[in-house]
N, C-alpha and C positions, 0 to 999 in steps of 0.2 A: 293057302292061297297062292303064296309065292311058288312053291313046288310045283303047283298045278297052273302055273304061268297065266294066274287070273288078270284081269285087266288092272293096270295100276290105280286108277281112282277108285275101283272096288275095295281093294287093299287099303287104301287111304282110309276111304269112309268106316270100314272095319274098325281099324286103328283107333280112329275118332271116337267110333262108339265105345271101344273098350276103356278109352280114356275118360270120356265123360262118365261111365259106370264107376269108375276107379274112383275118380274125382268126388261123385255123391258119395260113396264109402266113406272116402276121407273126411266129408264135412259132417256126415253123421257120428264118425269115430270122435271126432273132434269136439263136436257140440257136446256127448257125452261125457268126455273126458273133462270139459270143463265144467259140466254140472255136477261132476262127482268128485274125482281127483284132486283138481285144481282148486276146486272152492273148499275140500276138507283140508287142504294143505294151507291155504291162505286163512282159514280160520282157526287152525291149530295154532299148537304152542311151539312148536318146533320149527326155530328160523331155518335150520338148514334144510327141512323138507320144503318150505317153501321157496328155497332160492333154488333148491332141485327142480321143481316144478317149473319155476320160470327159466330157469337157463334150458330145460328140455324143450320148452315152447317156442323160445328164441332159436336153438338150435334147428329145430324143424323147418321154421320158415327162415332162416338164414340160408341152409342148405336148398331149400325149393327156389329162393331167389338166385342162386348161381347157376340152376340148369339152363 
């Protein structure tokens, strides 16, 4: 659209639509991850695995807040 010199607001609306779709995918993936990998790690006997899961989640949200 940029190469075709489309109207700026049209480009912004398309970017927002893509961002909304990506946010939805992230929400679905996070929900699945919490219900599977994180739950398994927290219920498991390996404290290192638990800590790794918590660190990964914390890092994802810390990185997101810096954007």
